[in-house]
C-alpha positions as CSV (number, residue, x, y, z in Angstrom):
1,X,16.2,-32.5,-5.4
2,X,12.7,-31.3,-6.0
3,X,10.2,-33.9,-7.2
4,X,6.6,-33.3,-8.5
5,X,4.0,-33.3,-5.8
6,X,1.1,-35.7,-5.6
7,X,-1.7,-33.2,-6.2
8,X,-4.9,-35.2,-6.1
9,X,-4.4,-38.4,-4.2
10,X,-5.3,-37.6,-0.5
11,X,-3.7,-40.8,0.9
12,X,-0.4,-40.1,-0.9
13,X,-0.6,-36.4,0.2
14,X,-1.0,-37.4,3.8
15,X,1.9,-39.8,3.6
16,X,4.2,-37.2,2.0
17,X,3.3,-34.5,4.6
18,X,4.0,-36.9,7.5
19,X,7.1,-38.5,6.0
20,X,10.4,-38.3,7.9
21,X,12.0,-36.4,4.9
22,X,9.3,-33.7,4.6
23,X,8.1,-33.4,8.2
24,X,10.7,-30.7,9.2
25,X,9.7,-28.6,6.1
26,X,6.0,-28.7,7.0
27,X,6.8,-28.0,10.6
28,X,8.7,-24.8,9.6
29,X,5.9,-23.8,7.3
30,X,3.3,-24.1,10.0
31,X,5.5,-22.5,12.7
32,X,5.9,-19.5,10.5
33,X,2.4,-19.3,9.0
34,X,0.5,-19.8,12.3
35,X,1.8,-16.7,14.0
36,X,1.6,-14.8,10.7
37,X,-2.1,-15.8,10.3
38,X,-2.9,-14.8,13.9
39,X,-1.2,-11.4,13.3
40,X,-3.0,-10.7,10.0
41,X,-6.3,-12.0,11.3
42,X,-6.0,-9.8,14.4
43,X,-5.1,-6.8,12.3
44,X,-8.1,-7.3,10.1
45,X,-10.2,-7.3,13.2
46,X,-9.5,-3.5,13.6
47,X,-12.2,-2.8,10.9
48,X,-14.3,-5.9,11.7
49,X,-14.9,-5.1,15.3
50,X,-15.6,-1.5,14.6
51,X,-18.0,-2.4,11.9
52,X,-19.8,-5.0,14.0
53,X,-20.3,-2.5,16.8
54,X,-21.4,0.4,14.7
55,X,-23.8,-2.1,13.0
56,X,-25.4,-2.6,16.4
57,X,-26.4,1.1,16.2
58,X,-28.5,0.4,13.1
59,X,-32.0,-0.3,14.5
60,X,-33.9,-1.1,11.4
61,X,-32.3,1.4,9.1
62,X,-28.9,0.7,7.4
63,X,-26.2,3.4,7.2
64,X,-23.6,3.2,9.9
65,X,-21.9,0.2,8.4
66,X,-21.7,2.1,5.0
67,X,-20.2,5.1,6.7
68,X,-17.3,3.0,8.0
69,X,-17.2,0.8,4.9
70,X,-16.8,3.6,2.3
71,X,-13.6,4.8,4.0
72,X,-11.9,1.4,3.6
73,X,-10.8,1.5,-0.1
74,X,-9.6,5.2,0.0
75,X,-7.6,4.4,3.1
76,X,-6.1,1.2,1.5
77,X,-5.3,3.3,-1.5
78,X,-3.3,5.7,0.7
79,X,-1.4,2.9,2.5
80,X,-0.6,1.1,-0.8
81,X,2.3,3.6,-1.2
82,X,4.0,1.9,1.8
83,X,4.2,-1.4,-0.1
84,X,7.3,-0.1,-2.0
85,X,9.1,0.1,1.3
86,X,7.6,-2.8,3.2
87,X,8.0,-5.5,0.4
88,X,11.5,-4.3,-0.3
89,X,12.3,-4.5,3.4
90,X,11.0,-8.1,3.8
91,X,12.7,-9.3,0.7
92,X,16.0,-7.6,1.4
93,X,16.1,-8.8,5.0
94,X,15.3,-12.4,3.9
95,X,18.2,-12.2,1.4
96,X,20.6,-11.0,4.0
97,X,19.5,-13.5,6.7
98,X,19.7,-16.3,4.1
99,X,23.2,-15.2,3.1
100,X,24.4,-15.0,6.7
101,X,24.8,-11.2,6.6
102,X,22.6,-10.3,9.7
103,X,24.8,-7.3,10.5
104,X,23.3,-5.4,7.6
105,X,19.7,-5.9,8.7
106,X,19.5,-3.0,11.3
107,X,20.6,-0.5,8.6
108,X,17.8,-1.7,6.3
109,X,15.2,-1.4,9.0
110,X,16.4,2.2,9.9
111,X,15.9,3.3,6.3
112,X,12.5,1.6,6.2
113,X,11.3,3.4,9.3
114,X,12.5,6.8,7.9
115,X,10.8,6.3,4.5
116,X,7.6,5.0,6.0
117,X,7.3,7.9,8.5
118,X,8.0,10.5,5.8
119,X,5.3,8.9,3.6
120,X,2.8,8.8,6.4
121,X,3.1,12.5,7.2
122,X,2.5,13.5,3.6
123,X,-0.3,11.0,2.9
124,X,-1.9,11.7,6.3
125,X,-2.2,15.4,5.5
126,X,-3.5,14.7,2.1
127,X,-6.2,12.4,3.5
128,X,-7.3,14.9,6.1
129,X,-7.6,17.7,3.6
130,X,-9.4,15.8,0.9
131,X,-11.7,13.7,3.2
132,X,-15.0,15.5,2.4
133,X,-14.5,15.3,-1.4
134,X,-13.4,11.7,-1.3
135,X,-16.3,10.6,0.8
136,X,-18.7,12.6,-1.4
137,X,-17.3,10.7,-4.4
138,X,-17.8,7.4,-2.6
139,X,-21.4,8.0,-1.5
140,X,-24.3,10.0,-2.8
141,X,-25.9,10.0,0.6
142,X,-24.9,13.3,2.3
143,X,-25.4,12.0,5.8
144,X,-23.3,8.9,5.3
145,X,-20.6,10.9,3.5
146,X,-20.4,13.4,6.4
147,X,-20.0,10.6,9.0
148,X,-17.4,8.9,6.8
149,X,-15.4,12.1,6.4
150,X,-15.0,12.5,10.1
151,X,-14.0,8.8,10.4
152,X,-11.5,9.1,7.5
153,X,-9.8,12.2,9.0
154,X,-9.2,10.5,12.3
155,X,-7.7,7.3,10.8
156,X,-5.5,9.3,8.4
157,X,-4.1,11.1,11.5
158,X,-3.1,7.7,12.8
159,X,-1.0,6.9,9.7
160,X,2.4,7.5,11.3
161,X,1.6,4.8,13.9
162,X,0.7,2.4,11.1
163,X,3.9,3.3,9.3
164,X,6.1,2.4,12.2
165,X,4.2,-0.9,12.8
166,X,4.5,-1.9,9.1
167,X,8.2,-1.2,8.8
168,X,9.1,-3.2,11.9
169,X,6.7,-6.0,11.0
170,X,8.1,-6.2,7.4
171,X,11.7,-6.6,8.8
172,X,10.7,-9.2,11.4
173,X,8.8,-11.2,8.7
174,X,11.9,-11.2,6.5
175,X,13.9,-12.6,9.5
176,X,11.3,-15.3,9.9
177,X,10.2,-13.9,13.3
178,X,6.4,-14.0,12.9
179,X,5.5,-14.5,16.5
180,X,6.5,-11.0,17.7
181,X,4.0,-9.2,15.4
182,X,1.4,-11.6,16.5
183,X,1.9,-10.6,20.2
184,X,1.8,-6.9,19.8
185,X,-1.2,-7.0,17.4
186,X,-3.0,-9.2,19.9
187,X,-2.5,-6.5,22.6
188,X,-3.5,-3.7,20.2
189,X,-6.6,-5.5,19.0
190,X,-7.8,-6.2,22.5
191,X,-7.5,-2.5,23.3
192,X,-9.3,-1.7,20.0
193,X,-12.3,-3.8,21.2
194,X,-12.2,-2.1,24.6
195,X,-11.9,1.4,23.3
196,X,-14.5,0.8,20.7
197,X,-17.0,-0.5,23.2
198,X,-16.5,2.5,25.4
199,X,-16.5,5.2,22.7
200,X,-19.1,3.8,20.3
201,X,-21.7,3.0,22.9
202,X,-20.8,5.6,25.5
203,X,-19.9,3.2,28.4
204,X,-18.3,4.1,31.7
205,X,-19.3,7.7,31.6
206,X,-17.9,8.4,28.1
207,X,-20.1,10.1,25.5
208,X,-21.7,7.9,22.8
209,X,-19.7,8.8,19.7
210,X,-20.9,6.1,17.3
211,X,-18.9,6.1,14.0
212,X,-16.5,8.8,15.4
213,X,-15.8,6.6,18.4
214,X,-15.0,3.7,16.1
215,X,-12.3,5.8,14.4
216,X,-10.8,7.0,17.7
217,X,-10.7,3.4,19.0
218,X,-8.8,2.3,15.8
219,X,-6.4,5.3,16.1
220,X,-5.6,4.6,19.8
221,X,-5.0,0.9,19.0
222,X,-2.7,1.7,16.2
223,X,-0.7,4.0,18.5
224,X,-0.2,1.0,20.8
225,X,0.7,-1.3,17.9
226,X,3.5,1.2,17.0
227,X,4.9,1.9,20.5
228,X,5.3,-1.8,21.5
229,X,7.4,-3.0,18.5
230,X,9.4,0.2,18.5
231,X,10.3,-0.4,22.1
232,X,11.1,-4.0,21.3
233,X,13.7,-3.2,18.6
234,X,15.2,-0.3,20.6
235,X,15.5,-1.7,24.1
236,X,15.1,-5.5,24.0
237,X,18.6,-7.1,24.0
238,X,17.2,-10.4,22.8
239,X,15.6,-8.9,19.7
240,X,16.7,-10.6,16.5
241,X,16.8,-7.1,14.9
242,X,18.0,-4.4,17.2
243,X,18.6,-0.7,16.3
244,X,20.2,2.0,18.3
245,X,18.4,5.3,18.9
246,X,21.4,7.4,18.0
247,X,21.9,5.5,14.8
248,X,18.2,6.0,13.9
249,X,18.4,9.7,14.5
250,X,21.6,10.0,12.5
251,X,20.1,8.2,9.6
252,X,17.0,10.5,9.8
253,X,19.3,13.5,9.3
254,X,21.4,11.9,6.7
255,X,19.6,8.9,5.1
256,X,21.5,6.1,3.4
257,X,20.5,6.7,-0.2
258,X,22.3,3.4,-1.3
259,X,20.0,1.3,0.8
260,X,16.9,3.4,-0.1
261,X,17.5,2.9,-3.8
262,X,17.9,-0.9,-3.3
263,X,14.7,-1.1,-1.2
264,X,12.7,0.8,-3.7
265,X,14.1,-1.0,-6.7
266,X,12.7,-4.2,-5.2
267,X,9.5,-2.9,-3.7
268,X,8.3,-0.2,-6.2
269,X,6.5,-2.7,-8.5
270,X,4.6,-4.0,-5.4
271,X,3.6,-0.4,-4.6
272,X,2.3,0.0,-8.1
273,X,0.5,-3.3,-7.7
274,X,-1.3,-2.1,-4.6
275,X,-2.1,1.3,-6.1
276,X,-3.6,-0.3,-9.2
277,X,-5.4,-2.8,-7.0
278,X,-6.8,-0.4,-4.5
279,X,-7.7,2.2,-7.2
280,X,-9.6,-0.4,-9.1
281,X,-11.3,-1.6,-5.9
282,X,-12.3,2.0,-5.0
283,X,-14.2,2.3,-8.3
284,X,-15.6,-1.2,-7.8
285,X,-17.0,-0.3,-4.4
286,X,-18.4,2.9,-5.8
287,X,-20.3,0.9,-8.5
288,X,-21.7,-1.4,-5.8
289,X,-22.7,1.7,-3.8
290,X,-25.1,2.7,-6.5
291,X,-27.3,-0.3,-5.6
292,X,-28.4,1.4,-2.3
293,X,-27.5,1.5,1.4
294,X,-28.8,-1.9,2.3
295,X,-26.9,-3.6,-0.6
296,X,-23.8,-1.7,0.2
297,X,-24.1,-2.7,3.9
298,X,-24.4,-6.3,2.8
299,X,-21.3,-5.8,0.5
300,X,-19.3,-4.4,3.4
301,X,-20.2,-7.3,5.6
302,X,-19.1,-9.7,2.8
303,X,-15.8,-7.8,2.3
304,X,-15.2,-7.9,6.1
305,X,-15.7,-11.6,6.4
306,X,-13.7,-12.2,3.2
307,X,-10.9,-10.1,4.7
308,X,-10.7,-12.4,7.8
309,X,-10.7,-15.5,5.6
310,X,-8.1,-13.9,3.3
311,X,-5.8,-13.8,6.3
312,X,-5.2,-17.6,5.8
313,X,-3.9,-17.2,2.2
314,X,-2.0,-14.0,3.1
315,X,-0.3,-15.8,6.0
316,X,1.0,-18.5,3.8
317,X,2.0,-15.9,1.3
318,X,4.1,-14.2,4.0
319,X,5.7,-17.6,4.7
320,X,6.4,-18.2,1.1
321,X,8.1,-14.8,0.7
322,X,10.4,-15.5,3.7
323,X,11.2,-19.1,3.0
324,X,11.8,-18.6,-0.7
325,X,13.6,-15.3,-0.1
326,X,16.0,-16.9,2.4
327,X,16.6,-19.8,0.0
328,X,17.3,-17.4,-2.8
329,X,19.7,-15.5,-0.5
330,X,21.9,-18.6,-0.4
331,X,21.5,-19.2,-4.1
332,X,19.5,-22.5,-3.7
333,X,16.6,-22.0,-6.2
334,X,15.6,-25.7,-6.1
335,X,15.0,-25.3,-2.4
336,X,13.0,-22.1,-3.0
337,X,10.8,-23.9,-5.5
338,X,10.3,-26.9,-3.2
339,X,9.4,-24.7,-0.2
340,X,6.9,-22.7,-2.3
341,X,5.1,-25.7,-3.7
342,X,4.7,-27.4,-0.3
343,X,3.6,-24.1,1.3
344,X,1.0,-23.8,-1.5
345,X,-0.2,-27.3,-0.7
346,X,-0.8,-26.5,3.0
347,X,-2.5,-23.2,2.0
348,X,-4.9,-25.0,-0.3
349,X,-5.9,-27.4,2.5
350,X,-6.3,-24.6,5.0
351,X,-8.3,-22.5,2.6
352,X,-10.6,-25.4,1.8
353,X,-11.4,-25.8,5.5
354,X,-12.1,-22.1,5.8
355,X,-14.4,-22.2,2.7
356,X,-16.5,-25.0,4.3
357,X,-16.9,-23.1,7.5
358,X,-17.9,-19.9,5.7
359,X,-20.5,-21.7,3.6
360,X,-22.0,-23.5,6.6
361,X,-22.1,-20.6,9.0
362,X,-23.0,-17.8,6.5
363,X,-26.1,-16.5,8.2
364,X,-24.8,-16.5,11.8
365,X,-21.7,-14.6,10.6
366,X,-23.8,-12.0,8.8
367,X,-26.0,-11.5,11.9
368,X,-23.0,-10.7,14.0
369,X,-23.0,-7.4,12.1
370,X,-26.6,-6.6,11.7
371,X,-30.2,-7.7,12.5
372,X,-31.6,-5.8,9.5
373,X,-33.3,-8.7,7.6
374,X,-33.0,-6.9,4.2
375,X,-29.3,-6.7,4.6
376,X,-29.0,-10.4,5.7
377,X,-31.1,-11.6,2.7
378,X,-28.9,-9.7,0.2
379,X,-25.6,-10.8,1.8
380,X,-26.4,-14.5,2.0
381,X,-25.9,-15.5,-1.7
382,X,-22.6,-13.7,-1.8
383,X,-21.1,-16.1,0.8
384,X,-21.0,-18.9,-1.7
385,X,-18.6,-16.8,-3.8
386,X,-16.5,-16.0,-0.8
387,X,-16.1,-19.7,0.0
388,X,-15.1,-20.6,-3.6
389,X,-12.7,-17.7,-3.9
390,X,-10.7,-18.8,-0.8
391,X,-9.6,-22.0,-2.5
392,X,-8.7,-20.3,-5.8
393,X,-6.6,-17.5,-4.3
394,X,-4.6,-19.6,-1.8
395,X,-2.1,-21.2,-4.1
396,X,-1.9,-18.0,-6.2
397,X,-1.0,-15.9,-3.1
398,X,1.8,-18.4,-2.2
399,X,3.3,-18.3,-5.6
400,X,3.0,-14.5,-5.7
401,X,4.7,-14.3,-2.3
402,X,7.5,-16.5,-3.5
403,X,8.0,-14.3,-6.5
404,X,8.3,-11.3,-4.2
405,X,10.8,-13.2,-2.1
406,X,12.9,-13.7,-5.2
407,X,12.7,-10.0,-6.1
408,X,10.3,-10.7,-9.0
409,X,7.7,-8.1,-8.0
410,X,6.6,-7.1,-11.5
411,X,4.5,-10.1,-12.3
412,X,2.3,-9.8,-9.2
413,X,1.7,-6.3,-10.4
414,X,0.8,-7.4,-13.9
415,X,-1.6,-10.0,-12.5
416,X,-3.4,-7.4,-10.3
417,X,-3.5,-4.9,-13.2
418,X,-5.1,-7.5,-15.5
419,X,-7.4,-9.0,-12.9
420,X,-8.8,-5.7,-11.7
421,X,-8.9,-3.6,-14.8
422,X,-9.6,-6.2,-17.5
423,X,-11.9,-8.5,-15.6
424,X,-13.3,-7.2,-12.3
425,X,-14.3,-3.6,-13.1
426,X,-15.7,-4.2,-16.6
427,X,-17.5,-7.3,-15.5
428,X,-18.9,-5.6,-12.4
429,X,-20.4,-2.9,-14.7
430,X,-21.7,-5.5,-17.0
431,X,-23.3,-7.7,-14.3
432,X,-24.7,-4.9,-12.2
433,X,-26.2,-2.7,-14.9
434,X,-26.6,-4.7,-18.1
435,X,-27.7,-7.9,-16.2
436,X,-29.4,-5.8,-13.5
437,X,-33.0,-5.2,-12.7
438,X,-33.2,-2.2,-15.1
439,X,-31.2,-4.0,-17.8
440,X,-32.7,-5.4,-21.0
441,X,-32.9,-9.0,-19.5
442,X,-34.1,-8.0,-16.0
443,X,-31.9,-10.7,-14.4
444,X,-31.3,-8.6,-11.2
445,X,-27.9,-10.1,-10.4
446,X,-27.2,-7.1,-8.1
447,X,-24.5,-7.8,-5.5
448,X,-24.1,-11.4,-6.6
449,X,-23.0,-10.0,-10.0
450,X,-20.4,-7.8,-8.5
451,X,-18.9,-10.8,-6.6
452,X,-19.1,-13.0,-9.8
453,X,-16.7,-10.5,-11.3
454,X,-14.4,-11.0,-8.3
455,X,-14.4,-14.7,-9.0
456,X,-13.2,-14.2,-12.6
457,X,-10.6,-11.7,-11.4
458,X,-9.0,-14.3,-9.1
459,X,-9.0,-16.9,-11.8
460,X,-7.1,-14.7,-14.2
461,X,-4.5,-13.7,-11.6
462,X,-4.0,-17.4,-10.7
463,X,-3.3,-18.3,-14.4
464,X,-0.8,-15.4,-14.8
465,X,1.1,-16.1,-11.5
466,X,1.2,-19.9,-12.1
467,X,2.7,-19.5,-15.6
468,X,5.3,-17.1,-14.3
469,X,6.4,-19.3,-11.4
470,X,6.4,-22.5,-13.5
471,X,8.6,-20.9,-16.2
472,X,11.3,-20.1,-13.6
473,X,12.3,-16.7,-14.9
474,X,12.2,-15.4,-11.3
475,X,15.4,-17.4,-10.6
476,X,17.3,-14.8,-12.6
477,X,16.2,-11.7,-10.6
478,X,18.6,-11.8,-7.7
479,X,21.6,-12.3,-9.9
480,X,20.7,-9.0,-11.6
481,X,20.3,-7.3,-8.1
482,X,23.7,-8.7,-6.8
483,X,25.6,-6.0,-8.6
484,X,24.0,-3.5,-6.1
485,X,25.0,-5.6,-3.1
486,X,28.2,-3.5,-2.6
487,X,26.0,-0.5,-1.9
488,X,25.0,-1.9,1.4
489,X,28.6,-2.1,2.6
490,X,29.3,1.6,2.1
491,X,29.8,3.6,5.3
C-alpha cells in the first residue's frame, strides 16, 4: 500500500529511492522518462537550432530572431487542435495495455492517424491563407511581419507530417515505448541542423535563404520524422504496435465512429486546454512585442531556453500519464497514486538540477543565439525566473499527466484557463504598462515584469492541480468511461 513520502529529508529520500522495495519503480520511471526527455528535447531543438542560426545573421541589428519567434504561438495555436486526438490516444492505449487488451491498440492508432491527417489539411490551408494577417497582428514592424509570413506558410504546409508523427508518438507513449520516438526524432533533428546550415547560410552552392531557409529546413526534417515512424508501424514485424496498410486505407474510407467518439471524449478537454493556453500566450507575446525588437528578441531567446528546460518536466509528465494510465487500466488506483508521487519526486530533483545550470550558465546560453549586447543585457535578468519556474512546474506537470492518464482531462484545462487568463495576461499588462517606464511609478520592469506574471501563473496552476489530485476524484473517471468500452469491440 501507498505510504506518505519523505519530502524534505534528503538522507531519507536517498534511502527510499535506493531501497530494494522501490528500486524497480524508480528504474521504470527513469527508463521511460529518459527517452521521453531526449525525444522532447530534440523536438524542441527544431525551433532552437533555427533561431540560433538566424540569430547569427543579425550583425548588430535585431530582427531575424523576432521574425521566427512571432510565428511560434500562432503555430502552437494551430497544433493545439491535435491534442484532442493525441491525449485521447495515449490514455486509451495505456488503458488497453494495462488491461491486457493489446489487440485493440492498432484500431485506436488507425483512427488517430486519420483524424490527425484530416485536421492537418484543414488547419494547414487556414494557416497558409491567413499568414500575412496573423503576422501583421503579431508585429507592427512591416519587414519582420513579411519575413514571418513566409516562414509561417512553409511550416503550415508541413502540418500533415507533424500530424503523422504525433499520432504514432502518442500511441507509442501509451504503450510505454518511449525509445522509438527518441530515435526517429534524433535522426530528424540532425537533418534539421544540416538542412538549416545549408539553406540559412547558403553553403555547398545553395542560395542564402535566411529565415525562409530555416522554415524549409524545419519542413524537411518534419517530413523525415513522419516517414520513419510510419514505416516502423507498417513494416517492422517487431513493432509493439503494428498496423496493416489495407486496414488503414479501409478505415480512411469508412472511419470507426465508435473509437473516434471515445478518443475525443477523453481528449477534447485537453484540446480546449491547449487552445486556451496558446491563445493566451499569443496575446501575451503580442504584449511583449510592444516593448521593441531588441526586447522581443531577448524574450524569444528566454522562451527558447525555457522550452528546452521544460522538456524535463514534460518527459516526467509523459511517464506519469503512461504509468498512471496503465495502473488505472487494471483498476489499481493505489498503484497509480504511488507511481505519480514517486515520478513527481524524481521530476523535482531533475528540475532543480536544470534550474541551477540555467542560472549559472545564463550569459553563455544567451550568446549562443546572438552577439547583440543590448539583447543580452535585457535577457539576463529573465533567466532567474526561468530557473525558479522549472522547480515549480515539475511536480504540477507530473500530477497533470497522471490526471490525463486517468481520463481526468478537465482539471488540467481549468488550471490552464485560470493561470493564463486570470493571472498571466492581466499581470503582464499590469507589470509591463502600469509598472513600466511610462507608468506612474516609472519602475521600468519591462521584460522582467512579463516573466514575473509567468511565475504567478505557474503557482496558481500548481495549487489547482495538487488539490484535484489529492482529493482523488480522478479515480472515478474510468468507471464512468467503462460503459463505452463495448464500443471498441464492434466490428
